[in-house]
TORDRENTI-536462 format. One record per residue (C-alpha): x, y negated, z negated; residue number from 0. Coordinates in nm, 2 decimals, padded with zeros to 4 digits, always signed. Layout:
// TORDRENTI-536462
<node><east>X</east><north>Y</north><up>Z</up><seq>NUM</seq></node>
...
This chain:
// TORDRENTI-536462
<node><east>-01.00</east><north>+00.77</north><up>+01.01</up><seq>0</seq></node>
<node><east>-00.99</east><north>+01.00</north><up>+00.71</up><seq>1</seq></node>
<node><east>-01.25</east><north>+01.12</north><up>+00.48</up><seq>2</seq></node>
<node><east>-01.25</east><north>+00.83</north><up>+00.24</up><seq>3</seq></node>
<node><east>-01.22</east><north>+00.56</north><up>+00.50</up><seq>4</seq></node>
<node><east>-00.85</east><north>+00.48</north><up>+00.46</up><seq>5</seq></node>
<node><east>-00.71</east><north>+00.37</north><up>+00.80</up><seq>6</seq></node>
<node><east>-00.34</east><north>+00.42</north><up>+00.82</up><seq>7</seq></node>
<node><east>-00.11</east><north>+00.27</north><up>+01.09</up><seq>8</seq></node>
<node><east>+00.00</east><north>+00.55</north><up>+01.32</up><seq>9</seq></node>
<node><east>+00.37</east><north>+00.48</north><up>+01.26</up><seq>10</seq></node>
<node><east>+00.51</east><north>+00.37</north><up>+00.93</up><seq>11</seq></node>
<node><east>+00.85</east><north>+00.34</north><up>+00.78</up><seq>12</seq></node>
<node><east>+00.97</east><north>+00.63</north><up>+00.56</up><seq>13</seq></node>
<node><east>+01.21</east><north>+00.49</north><up>+00.29</up><seq>14</seq></node>
<node><east>+01.37</east><north>+00.82</north><up>+00.18</up><seq>15</seq></node>
<node><east>+01.75</east><north>+00.78</north><up>+00.14</up><seq>16</seq></node>
<node><east>+01.74</east><north>+00.41</north><up>+00.17</up><seq>17</seq></node>
<node><east>+01.93</east><north>+00.25</north><up>-00.12</up><seq>18</seq></node>
<node><east>+01.97</east><north>-00.10</north><up>-00.28</up><seq>19</seq></node>
<node><east>+01.98</east><north>-00.40</north><up>-00.05</up><seq>20</seq></node>
<node><east>+01.96</east><north>-00.17</north><up>+00.26</up><seq>21</seq></node>
<node><east>+01.61</east><north>-00.08</north><up>+00.15</up><seq>22</seq></node>
<node><east>+01.49</east><north>-00.44</north><up>+00.13</up><seq>23</seq></node>
<node><east>+01.66</east><north>-00.53</north><up>+00.46</up><seq>24</seq></node>
<node><east>+01.50</east><north>-00.24</north><up>+00.65</up><seq>25</seq></node>
<node><east>+01.15</east><north>-00.30</north><up>+00.49</up><seq>26</seq></node>
<node><east>+01.16</east><north>-00.67</north><up>+00.57</up><seq>27</seq></node>
<node><east>+01.29</east><north>-00.61</north><up>+00.93</up><seq>28</seq></node>
<node><east>+01.02</east><north>-00.35</north><up>+00.98</up><seq>29</seq></node>
<node><east>+00.74</east><north>-00.58</north><up>+00.86</up><seq>30</seq></node>
<node><east>+00.86</east><north>-00.85</north><up>+01.09</up><seq>31</seq></node>
<node><east>+00.86</east><north>-00.61</north><up>+01.39</up><seq>32</seq></node>
<node><east>+00.50</east><north>-00.52</north><up>+01.31</up><seq>33</seq></node>
<node><east>+00.52</east><north>-00.22</north><up>+01.08</up><seq>34</seq></node>
<node><east>+00.24</east><north>-00.23</north><up>+00.83</up><seq>35</seq></node>
<node><east>+00.28</east><north>+00.10</north><up>+00.63</up><seq>36</seq></node>
<node><east>+00.57</east><north>+00.17</north><up>+00.40</up><seq>37</seq></node>
<node><east>+00.62</east><north>+00.51</north><up>+00.24</up><seq>38</seq></node>
<node><east>+00.83</east><north>+00.54</north><up>-00.08</up><seq>39</seq></node>
<node><east>+00.83</east><north>+00.76</north><up>-00.39</up><seq>40</seq></node>
<node><east>+00.94</east><north>+00.76</north><up>-00.75</up><seq>41</seq></node>
<node><east>+01.20</east><north>+01.03</north><up>-00.65</up><seq>42</seq></node>
<node><east>+01.35</east><north>+00.79</north><up>-00.39</up><seq>43</seq></node>
<node><east>+01.46</east><north>+00.54</north><up>-00.66</up><seq>44</seq></node>
<node><east>+01.39</east><north>+00.25</north><up>-00.43</up><seq>45</seq></node>
<node><east>+01.03</east><north>+00.14</north><up>-00.52</up><seq>46</seq></node>
<node><east>+01.17</east><north>-00.18</north><up>-00.68</up><seq>47</seq></node>
<node><east>+01.35</east><north>-00.28</north><up>-00.36</up><seq>48</seq></node>
<node><east>+01.05</east><north>-00.20</north><up>-00.14</up><seq>49</seq></node>
<node><east>+00.84</east><north>-00.42</north><up>-00.36</up><seq>50</seq></node>
<node><east>+01.10</east><north>-00.70</north><up>-00.36</up><seq>51</seq></node>
<node><east>+01.11</east><north>-00.70</north><up>+00.02</up><seq>52</seq></node>
<node><east>+00.73</east><north>-00.75</north><up>+00.04</up><seq>53</seq></node>
<node><east>+00.68</east><north>-00.97</north><up>-00.27</up><seq>54</seq></node>
<node><east>+00.60</east><north>-01.29</north><up>-00.08</up><seq>55</seq></node>
<node><east>+00.39</east><north>-01.12</north><up>+00.19</up><seq>56</seq></node>
<node><east>+00.01</east><north>-01.13</north><up>+00.18</up><seq>57</seq></node>
<node><east>-00.08</east><north>-00.81</north><up>+00.01</up><seq>58</seq></node>
<node><east>-00.37</east><north>-00.72</north><up>+00.23</up><seq>59</seq></node>
<node><east>-00.14</east><north>-00.73</north><up>+00.54</up><seq>60</seq></node>
<node><east>+00.04</east><north>-00.40</north><up>+00.46</up><seq>61</seq></node>
<node><east>-00.02</east><north>-00.06</north><up>+00.30</up><seq>62</seq></node>
<node><east>+00.21</east><north>+00.11</north><up>+00.04</up><seq>63</seq></node>
<node><east>+00.23</east><north>+00.48</north><up>-00.03</up><seq>64</seq></node>
<node><east>+00.42</east><north>+00.61</north><up>-00.33</up><seq>65</seq></node>
<node><east>+00.44</east><north>+00.95</north><up>-00.49</up><seq>66</seq></node>
<node><east>+00.45</east><north>+01.13</north><up>-00.82</up><seq>67</seq></node>
<node><east>+00.75</east><north>+01.36</north><up>-00.87</up><seq>68</seq></node>
<node><east>+00.68</east><north>+01.71</north><up>-00.99</up><seq>69</seq></node>
<node><east>+00.83</east><north>+01.66</north><up>-01.34</up><seq>70</seq></node>
<node><east>+00.55</east><north>+01.40</north><up>-01.41</up><seq>71</seq></node>
<node><east>+00.26</east><north>+01.63</north><up>-01.32</up><seq>72</seq></node>
<node><east>-00.02</east><north>+01.66</north><up>-01.58</up><seq>73</seq></node>
<node><east>-00.29</east><north>+01.41</north><up>-01.68</up><seq>74</seq></node>
<node><east>-00.11</east><north>+01.18</north><up>-01.92</up><seq>75</seq></node>
<node><east>+00.23</east><north>+01.21</north><up>-01.76</up><seq>76</seq></node>
<node><east>+00.07</east><north>+01.12</north><up>-01.42</up><seq>77</seq></node>
<node><east>-00.09</east><north>+00.81</north><up>-01.56</up><seq>78</seq></node>
<node><east>+00.24</east><north>+00.70</north><up>-01.72</up><seq>79</seq></node>
<node><east>+00.43</east><north>+00.78</north><up>-01.40</up><seq>80</seq></node>
<node><east>+00.20</east><north>+00.57</north><up>-01.19</up><seq>81</seq></node>
<node><east>+00.23</east><north>+00.27</north><up>-01.42</up><seq>82</seq></node>
<node><east>+00.61</east><north>+00.29</north><up>-01.39</up><seq>83</seq></node>
<node><east>+00.59</east><north>+00.30</north><up>-01.01</up><seq>84</seq></node>
<node><east>+00.34</east><north>+00.01</north><up>-01.00</up><seq>85</seq></node>
<node><east>+00.56</east><north>-00.20</north><up>-01.22</up><seq>86</seq></node>
<node><east>+00.86</east><north>-00.14</north><up>-01.00</up><seq>87</seq></node>
<node><east>+00.67</east><north>-00.23</north><up>-00.69</up><seq>88</seq></node>
<node><east>+00.55</east><north>-00.55</north><up>-00.86</up><seq>89</seq></node>
<node><east>+00.20</east><north>-00.50</north><up>-00.71</up><seq>90</seq></node>
<node><east>-00.15</east><north>-00.48</north><up>-00.85</up><seq>91</seq></node>
<node><east>-00.24</east><north>-00.16</north><up>-00.67</up><seq>92</seq></node>
<node><east>-00.11</east><north>+00.09</north><up>-00.42</up><seq>93</seq></node>
<node><east>-00.30</east><north>+00.20</north><up>-00.11</up><seq>94</seq></node>
<node><east>-00.21</east><north>+00.56</north><up>-00.13</up><seq>95</seq></node>
<node><east>-00.08</east><north>+00.77</north><up>-00.42</up><seq>96</seq></node>
<node><east>+00.04</east><north>+01.12</north><up>-00.36</up><seq>97</seq></node>
<node><east>+00.14</east><north>+01.43</north><up>-00.55</up><seq>98</seq></node>
<node><east>+00.49</east><north>+01.49</north><up>-00.41</up><seq>99</seq></node>
<node><east>+00.50</east><north>+01.87</north><up>-00.45</up><seq>100</seq></node>
<node><east>+00.24</east><north>+02.14</north><up>-00.52</up><seq>101</seq></node>
<node><east>+00.43</east><north>+02.25</north><up>-00.83</up><seq>102</seq></node>
<node><east>+00.37</east><north>+02.32</north><up>-01.11</up><seq>103</seq></node>
<node><east>+00.06</east><north>+02.46</north><up>-00.94</up><seq>104</seq></node>
<node><east>-00.13</east><north>+02.49</north><up>-01.27</up><seq>105</seq></node>
<node><east>-00.11</east><north>+02.12</north><up>-01.32</up><seq>106</seq></node>
<node><east>-00.23</east><north>+02.01</north><up>-00.98</up><seq>107</seq></node>
<node><east>-00.60</east><north>+01.97</north><up>-01.08</up><seq>108</seq></node>
<node><east>-00.55</east><north>+01.77</north><up>-01.40</up><seq>109</seq></node>
<node><east>-00.30</east><north>+01.55</north><up>-01.21</up><seq>110</seq></node>
<node><east>-00.57</east><north>+01.49</north><up>-00.95</up><seq>111</seq></node>
<node><east>-00.81</east><north>+01.40</north><up>-01.24</up><seq>112</seq></node>
<node><east>-00.57</east><north>+01.13</north><up>-01.34</up><seq>113</seq></node>
<node><east>-00.56</east><north>+01.01</north><up>-00.98</up><seq>114</seq></node>
<node><east>-00.94</east><north>+00.99</north><up>-00.98</up><seq>115</seq></node>
<node><east>-00.93</east><north>+00.77</north><up>-01.29</up><seq>116</seq></node>
<node><east>-00.67</east><north>+00.54</north><up>-01.13</up><seq>117</seq></node>
<node><east>-00.89</east><north>+00.52</north><up>-00.82</up><seq>118</seq></node>
<node><east>-01.20</east><north>+00.43</north><up>-01.02</up><seq>119</seq></node>
<node><east>-01.00</east><north>+00.16</north><up>-01.20</up><seq>120</seq></node>
<node><east>-00.90</east><north>+00.01</north><up>-00.87</up><seq>121</seq></node>
<node><east>-00.53</east><north>+00.08</north><up>-00.92</up><seq>122</seq></node>
<node><east>-00.51</east><north>+00.31</north><up>-00.62</up><seq>123</seq></node>
<node><east>-00.72</east><north>+00.28</north><up>-00.31</up><seq>124</seq></node>
<node><east>-00.69</east><north>+00.64</north><up>-00.21</up><seq>125</seq></node>
<node><east>-00.50</east><north>+00.95</north><up>-00.32</up><seq>126</seq></node>
<node><east>-00.36</east><north>+01.25</north><up>-00.15</up><seq>127</seq></node>
<node><east>-00.08</east><north>+01.52</north><up>-00.15</up><seq>128</seq></node>
<node><east>+00.25</east><north>+01.62</north><up>+00.00</up><seq>129</seq></node>
<node><east>+00.38</east><north>+01.95</north><up>+00.11</up><seq>130</seq></node>
<node><east>+00.04</east><north>+02.13</north><up>+00.05</up><seq>131</seq></node>
<node><east>-00.04</east><north>+02.44</north><up>+00.24</up><seq>132</seq></node>
<node><east>-00.40</east><north>+02.53</north><up>+00.32</up><seq>133</seq></node>
<node><east>-00.45</east><north>+02.74</north><up>+00.01</up><seq>134</seq></node>
<node><east>-00.32</east><north>+02.44</north><up>-00.21</up><seq>135</seq></node>
<node><east>-00.57</east><north>+02.21</north><up>-00.03</up><seq>136</seq></node>
<node><east>-00.85</east><north>+02.46</north><up>-00.07</up><seq>137</seq></node>
<node><east>-00.79</east><north>+02.47</north><up>-00.45</up><seq>138</seq></node>
<node><east>-00.82</east><north>+02.09</north><up>-00.47</up><seq>139</seq></node>
<node><east>-01.12</east><north>+02.07</north><up>-00.24</up><seq>140</seq></node>
<node><east>-01.31</east><north>+02.35</north><up>-00.43</up><seq>141</seq></node>
<node><east>-01.26</east><north>+02.16</north><up>-00.75</up><seq>142</seq></node>
<node><east>-01.43</east><north>+01.86</north><up>-00.59</up><seq>143</seq></node>
<node><east>-01.14</east><north>+01.63</north><up>-00.52</up><seq>144</seq></node>
<node><east>-01.14</east><north>+01.42</north><up>-00.21</up><seq>145</seq></node>
<node><east>-00.79</east><north>+01.45</north><up>-00.08</up><seq>146</seq></node>
<node><east>-00.73</east><north>+01.18</north><up>+00.18</up><seq>147</seq></node>
<node><east>-00.40</east><north>+01.29</north><up>+00.33</up><seq>148</seq></node>
<node><east>-00.15</east><north>+01.57</north><up>+00.34</up><seq>149</seq></node>
<node><east>+00.21</east><north>+01.46</north><up>+00.41</up><seq>150</seq></node>
<node><east>+00.42</east><north>+01.75</north><up>+00.54</up><seq>151</seq></node>
<node><east>+00.72</east><north>+01.84</north><up>+00.74</up><seq>152</seq></node>
<node><east>+00.60</east><north>+01.84</north><up>+01.10</up><seq>153</seq></node>
<node><east>+00.80</east><north>+01.83</north><up>+01.43</up><seq>154</seq></node>
<node><east>+00.82</east><north>+02.02</north><up>+01.76</up><seq>155</seq></node>
<node><east>+01.01</east><north>+02.30</north><up>+01.60</up><seq>156</seq></node>
<node><east>+00.76</east><north>+02.33</north><up>+01.32</up><seq>157</seq></node>
<node><east>+00.42</east><north>+02.30</north><up>+01.50</up><seq>158</seq></node>
<node><east>+00.18</east><north>+02.39</north><up>+01.21</up><seq>159</seq></node>
<node><east>-00.13</east><north>+02.42</north><up>+01.43</up><seq>160</seq></node>
<node><east>-00.33</east><north>+02.61</north><up>+01.18</up><seq>161</seq></node>
<node><east>-00.27</east><north>+02.35</north><up>+00.91</up><seq>162</seq></node>
<node><east>-00.34</east><north>+02.07</north><up>+01.15</up><seq>163</seq></node>
<node><east>-00.66</east><north>+02.22</north><up>+01.26</up><seq>164</seq></node>
<node><east>-00.77</east><north>+02.28</north><up>+00.90</up><seq>165</seq></node>
<node><east>-00.69</east><north>+01.92</north><up>+00.81</up><seq>166</seq></node>
<node><east>-00.87</east><north>+01.78</north><up>+01.11</up><seq>167</seq></node>
<node><east>-01.18</east><north>+02.00</north><up>+01.03</up><seq>168</seq></node>
<node><east>-01.17</east><north>+01.89</north><up>+00.67</up><seq>169</seq></node>
<node><east>-01.11</east><north>+01.52</north><up>+00.77</up><seq>170</seq></node>
<node><east>-00.78</east><north>+01.51</north><up>+00.59</up><seq>171</seq></node>
<node><east>-00.52</east><north>+01.30</north><up>+00.77</up><seq>172</seq></node>
<node><east>-00.20</east><north>+01.48</north><up>+00.83</up><seq>173</seq></node>
<node><east>+00.12</east><north>+01.27</north><up>+00.80</up><seq>174</seq></node>
<node><east>+00.45</east><north>+01.40</north><up>+00.95</up><seq>175</seq></node>
<node><east>+00.78</east><north>+01.34</north><up>+00.77</up><seq>176</seq></node>
<node><east>+01.11</east><north>+01.45</north><up>+00.92</up><seq>177</seq></node>
<node><east>+00.98</east><north>+01.41</north><up>+01.27</up><seq>178</seq></node>
<node><east>+01.33</east><north>+01.43</north><up>+01.41</up><seq>179</seq></node>
<node><east>+01.46</east><north>+01.71</north><up>+01.18</up><seq>180</seq></node>
<node><east>+01.73</east><north>+01.47</north><up>+01.07</up><seq>181</seq></node>
<node><east>+01.85</east><north>+01.41</north><up>+01.42</up><seq>182</seq></node>
<node><east>+01.86</east><north>+01.77</north><up>+01.53</up><seq>183</seq></node>
<node><east>+01.60</east><north>+01.71</north><up>+01.81</up><seq>184</seq></node>
<node><east>+01.84</east><north>+01.48</north><up>+02.00</up><seq>185</seq></node>
<node><east>+02.00</east><north>+01.79</north><up>+02.15</up><seq>186</seq></node>
<node><east>+01.67</east><north>+01.93</north><up>+02.28</up><seq>187</seq></node>
<node><east>+01.69</east><north>+01.92</north><up>+02.66</up><seq>188</seq></node>
<node><east>+01.31</east><north>+01.92</north><up>+02.71</up><seq>189</seq></node>
<node><east>+01.25</east><north>+01.61</north><up>+02.50</up><seq>190</seq></node>
<node><east>+01.54</east><north>+01.44</north><up>+02.68</up><seq>191</seq></node>
<node><east>+01.40</east><north>+01.54</north><up>+03.02</up><seq>192</seq></node>
<node><east>+01.05</east><north>+01.42</north><up>+02.94</up><seq>193</seq></node>
<node><east>+01.19</east><north>+01.10</north><up>+02.80</up><seq>194</seq></node>
<node><east>+01.37</east><north>+01.02</north><up>+03.13</up><seq>195</seq></node>
<node><east>+01.04</east><north>+01.05</north><up>+03.31</up><seq>196</seq></node>
<node><east>+00.89</east><north>+00.77</north><up>+03.10</up><seq>197</seq></node>
<node><east>+01.22</east><north>+00.57</north><up>+03.05</up><seq>198</seq></node>
<node><east>+01.19</east><north>+00.66</north><up>+02.68</up><seq>199</seq></node>
<node><east>+01.42</east><north>+00.84</north><up>+02.44</up><seq>200</seq></node>
<node><east>+01.38</east><north>+01.19</north><up>+02.30</up><seq>201</seq></node>
<node><east>+01.28</east><north>+01.03</north><up>+01.96</up><seq>202</seq></node>
<node><east>+01.01</east><north>+00.83</north><up>+02.12</up><seq>203</seq></node>
<node><east>+00.88</east><north>+01.14</north><up>+02.30</up><seq>204</seq></node>
<node><east>+00.87</east><north>+01.32</north><up>+01.96</up><seq>205</seq></node>
<node><east>+00.68</east><north>+01.04</north><up>+01.80</up><seq>206</seq></node>
<node><east>+00.43</east><north>+01.01</north><up>+02.09</up><seq>207</seq></node>
<node><east>+00.37</east><north>+01.39</north><up>+02.07</up><seq>208</seq></node>
<node><east>+00.26</east><north>+01.35</north><up>+01.71</up><seq>209</seq></node>
<node><east>+00.04</east><north>+01.05</north><up>+01.77</up><seq>210</seq></node>
<node><east>-00.15</east><north>+01.23</north><up>+02.05</up><seq>211</seq></node>
<node><east>-00.21</east><north>+01.52</north><up>+01.81</up><seq>212</seq></node>
<node><east>-00.37</east><north>+01.26</north><up>+01.57</up><seq>213</seq></node>
<node><east>-00.08</east><north>+01.28</north><up>+01.33</up><seq>214</seq></node>
<node><east>+00.05</east><north>+00.98</north><up>+01.15</up><seq>215</seq></node>
<node><east>+00.43</east><north>+00.97</north><up>+01.12</up><seq>216</seq></node>
<node><east>+00.68</east><north>+00.79</north><up>+00.89</up><seq>217</seq></node>
<node><east>+01.03</east><north>+00.83</north><up>+01.05</up><seq>218</seq></node>
<node><east>+01.31</east><north>+00.70</north><up>+00.84</up><seq>219</seq></node>
<node><east>+01.61</east><north>+00.51</north><up>+00.96</up><seq>220</seq></node>
<node><east>+01.89</east><north>+00.28</north><up>+00.84</up><seq>221</seq></node>
<node><east>+01.94</east><north>+00.13</north><up>+01.19</up><seq>222</seq></node>
<node><east>+01.76</east><north>-00.18</north><up>+01.31</up><seq>223</seq></node>
<node><east>+01.79</east><north>-00.06</north><up>+01.67</up><seq>224</seq></node>
<node><east>+01.63</east><north>+00.27</north><up>+01.58</up><seq>225</seq></node>
<node><east>+01.37</east><north>+00.10</north><up>+01.38</up><seq>226</seq></node>
<node><east>+01.26</east><north>-00.10</north><up>+01.69</up><seq>227</seq></node>
<node><east>+01.28</east><north>+00.21</north><up>+01.91</up><seq>228</seq></node>
<node><east>+01.06</east><north>+00.42</north><up>+01.68</up><seq>229</seq></node>
<node><east>+00.79</east><north>+00.15</north><up>+01.70</up><seq>230</seq></node>
<node><east>+00.80</east><north>+00.12</north><up>+02.08</up><seq>231</seq></node>
<node><east>+00.58</east><north>+00.41</north><up>+02.15</up><seq>232</seq></node>
<node><east>+00.24</east><north>+00.26</north><up>+02.23</up><seq>233</seq></node>
<node><east>+00.29</east><north>+00.18</north><up>+02.60</up><seq>234</seq></node>
<node><east>+00.29</east><north>+00.53</north><up>+02.74</up><seq>235</seq></node>
<node><east>+00.11</east><north>+00.86</north><up>+02.72</up><seq>236</seq></node>
<node><east>+00.23</east><north>+01.22</north><up>+02.75</up><seq>237</seq></node>
<node><east>+00.04</east><north>+01.44</north><up>+03.00</up><seq>238</seq></node>
<node><east>-00.14</east><north>+01.75</north><up>+02.89</up><seq>239</seq></node>
<node><east>+00.14</east><north>+01.95</north><up>+03.06</up><seq>240</seq></node>
<node><east>+00.40</east><north>+01.75</north><up>+02.86</up><seq>241</seq></node>
<node><east>+00.21</east><north>+01.82</north><up>+02.54</up><seq>242</seq></node>
<node><east>+00.18</east><north>+02.19</north><up>+02.62</up><seq>243</seq></node>
<node><east>+00.56</east><north>+02.23</north><up>+02.69</up><seq>244</seq></node>
<node><east>+00.65</east><north>+02.05</north><up>+02.36</up><seq>245</seq></node>
<node><east>+00.40</east><north>+02.26</north><up>+02.17</up><seq>246</seq></node>
<node><east>+00.59</east><north>+02.57</north><up>+02.30</up><seq>247</seq></node>
<node><east>+00.91</east><north>+02.45</north><up>+02.14</up><seq>248</seq></node>
<node><east>+00.78</east><north>+02.58</north><up>+01.81</up><seq>249</seq></node>
<node><east>+01.01</east><north>+02.82</north><up>+01.63</up><seq>250</seq></node>
<node><east>+00.86</east><north>+02.78</north><up>+01.27</up><seq>251</seq></node>
<node><east>+01.19</east><north>+02.61</north><up>+01.17</up><seq>252</seq></node>
<node><east>+01.14</east><north>+02.44</north><up>+00.84</up><seq>253</seq></node>
<node><east>+01.38</east><north>+02.25</north><up>+00.61</up><seq>254</seq></node>
<node><east>+01.14</east><north>+02.28</north><up>+00.32</up><seq>255</seq></node>
<node><east>+00.92</east><north>+02.55</north><up>+00.18</up><seq>256</seq></node>
<node><east>+00.63</east><north>+02.43</north><up>-00.04</up><seq>257</seq></node>
<node><east>+00.57</east><north>+02.78</north><up>-00.17</up><seq>258</seq></node>
<node><east>+00.91</east><north>+02.82</north><up>-00.32</up><seq>259</seq></node>
<node><east>+00.96</east><north>+02.48</north><up>-00.48</up><seq>260</seq></node>
<node><east>+01.22</east><north>+02.36</north><up>-00.23</up><seq>261</seq></node>
<node><east>+01.24</east><north>+02.01</north><up>-00.36</up><seq>262</seq></node>
<node><east>+01.44</east><north>+01.84</north><up>-00.08</up><seq>263</seq></node>
<node><east>+01.21</east><north>+01.54</north><up>-00.01</up><seq>264</seq></node>
């Protein structure tokens, strides 16, 4: 539960790097497996394919997140950017609309003003941000905006405890992207060892660790088998000892830096 009553499924499908027919195939397969949250963005250039895959599906049965790219920040640009995304998705509304990057910083507040207008008009159910640090979030909150989520890079090698605790205290749902560091975690001996104990893979252990920290995650994949594997994480629980050991893997290793405009996602 987050501060404006949006309930997100704990595991969604991230659509970054999916292209063309592959996008529609993966989204459709994910829905049929039980996924109910799909995360896309204007920058991903696949909103149209995501919408096509879900076109004949009852709208209330799934949730869509999309994002505004940094070159469309600002009040009027944001309104126009949203309409383009909505048209590509072929939907009447989106469940969650996010600022993709906290840059240009001087346009964040007026962009959120546009999001508030869209919310009042019923075109978005909730709004939030991506890649925001605590000081970015505080700026928005001090201006009176009710930020629902903060989507950030989060994985065992980047255990942002201070940001997580701030979000939990502020009732902002943290969403983890890049939970596998683009596959780098598969070489981690601890995750593999813990996985063997539960007859699970290193990836399933990494996801389960996030869920038990009250973090939603949106792993991306272009493999049907991996899609199924990523969703098969609700039949086991890590022990407190497991959680502690995974927490200790932190090395502040990040692929993106919100404070330097590192636009990789």
